[in-house]
Z-matrix of the N, CA and C atoms (Angstrom, degrees):
N
C 1 1.471
C 2 1.534 1 109.61
N 3 1.324 2 115.21 1 -44.93
C 4 1.462 3 120.32 2 -179.42
C 5 1.530 4 111.12 3 -64.12
N 6 1.339 5 115.74 4 -40.35
C 7 1.467 6 120.97 5 -178.77
C 8 1.524 7 110.54 6 -66.84
N 9 1.323 8 116.88 7 -41.89
C 10 1.466 9 121.49 8 -179.45
C 11 1.527 10 109.92 9 -63.71
N 12 1.322 11 116.52 10 -39.25
C 13 1.466 12 120.93 11 179.28
C 14 1.528 13 110.52 12 -66.23
N 15 1.336 14 116.07 13 -39.63
C 16 1.460 15 120.54 14 -179.90
C 17 1.525 16 110.51 15 -66.35
N 18 1.326 17 117.28 16 -39.80
C 19 1.461 18 121.10 17 178.45
C 20 1.524 19 110.16 18 -64.64
N 21 1.316 20 117.07 19 -40.91
C 22 1.470 21 121.01 20 179.66
C 23 1.533 22 109.92 21 -66.28
N 24 1.322 23 117.27 22 -38.41
C 25 1.462 24 121.28 23 178.55
C 26 1.524 25 110.40 24 -64.55
N 27 1.327 26 117.00 25 -40.15
C 28 1.464 27 121.23 26 179.20
C 29 1.518 28 110.98 27 -67.45
N 30 1.330 29 116.93 28 -27.09
C 31 1.462 30 121.31 29 179.11
C 32 1.530 31 110.66 30 -80.10
N 33 1.320 32 116.80 31 -37.72
C 34 1.466 33 121.96 32 -176.35
C 35 1.530 34 111.75 33 -75.41
N 36 1.330 35 116.92 34 -34.98
C 37 1.467 36 120.58 35 -175.07
C 38 1.530 37 113.29 36 -58.38
N 39 1.353 38 119.55 37 -49.08
C 40 1.474 39 119.30 38 176.30
C 41 1.524 40 112.73 39 -63.03
N 42 1.337 41 117.38 40 -33.59
C 43 1.461 42 120.47 41 179.22
C 44 1.527 43 110.83 42 -66.75
N 45 1.336 44 116.49 43 -39.71
C 46 1.459 45 120.62 44 178.17
C 47 1.529 46 110.43 45 -66.54
N 48 1.343 47 115.59 46 -39.24
C 49 1.460 48 120.36 47 177.89
C 50 1.526 49 110.78 48 -63.79
N 51 1.329 50 115.74 49 -43.51
C 52 1.464 51 121.04 50 179.41
C 53 1.528 52 110.43 51 -63.31
N 54 1.329 53 116.15 52 -41.11
C 55 1.461 54 120.80 53 179.47
C 56 1.528 55 110.72 54 -63.34
N 57 1.333 56 116.16 55 -40.51
C 58 1.460 57 120.80 56 179.80
C 59 1.526 58 110.67 57 -66.07
N 60 1.342 59 117.01 58 -41.79
C 61 1.467 60 121.36 59 179.22
C 62 1.521 61 110.73 60 -63.81
N 63 1.332 62 116.71 61 -44.66
C 64 1.467 63 121.61 62 -179.32
C 65 1.530 64 110.56 63 -64.36
N 66 1.337 65 116.51 64 -32.99
C 67 1.462 66 120.85 65 -179.37
C 68 1.532 67 111.50 66 -76.08
N 69 1.332 68 117.17 67 -39.86
C 70 1.459 69 121.17 68 -175.02
C 71 1.520 70 113.32 69 -86.66
N 72 1.342 71 117.42 70 -24.42
C 73 1.470 72 120.64 71 -175.21
C 74 1.530 73 113.20 72 -59.47
N 75 1.337 74 120.03 73 -47.29
C 76 1.475 75 120.28 74 178.21
C 77 1.533 76 112.37 75 -61.17
N 78 1.324 77 117.36 76 -33.23
C 79 1.465 78 120.75 77 179.47
C 80 1.524 79 110.65 78 -66.66
N 81 1.346 80 116.48 79 -36.66
C 82 1.458 81 120.84 80 -179.94
C 83 1.517 82 111.91 81 -76.42
N 84 1.333 83 117.74 82 -28.85
C 85 1.468 84 122.01 83 -176.55
C 86 1.522 85 111.00 84 -82.50
N 87 1.324 86 116.95 85 -47.11
C 88 1.465 87 120.39 86 -176.96
C 89 1.531 88 110.64 87 -75.93
N 90 1.337 89 117.79 88 133.27
C 91 1.468 90 121.24 89 -179.86
C 92 1.530 91 112.51 90 -67.49
N 93 1.320 92 116.96 91 -26.69
C 94 1.461 93 121.17 92 177.47
C 95 1.512 94 108.53 93 -89.08
């Protein structure tokens, strides 16, 4: 159970990072 949770956490973490980058990138690029 612990191992399965750790694997899921390792899978979700890059996805959350990617989501944050995709959300913040347009704000940094556009002057407005």
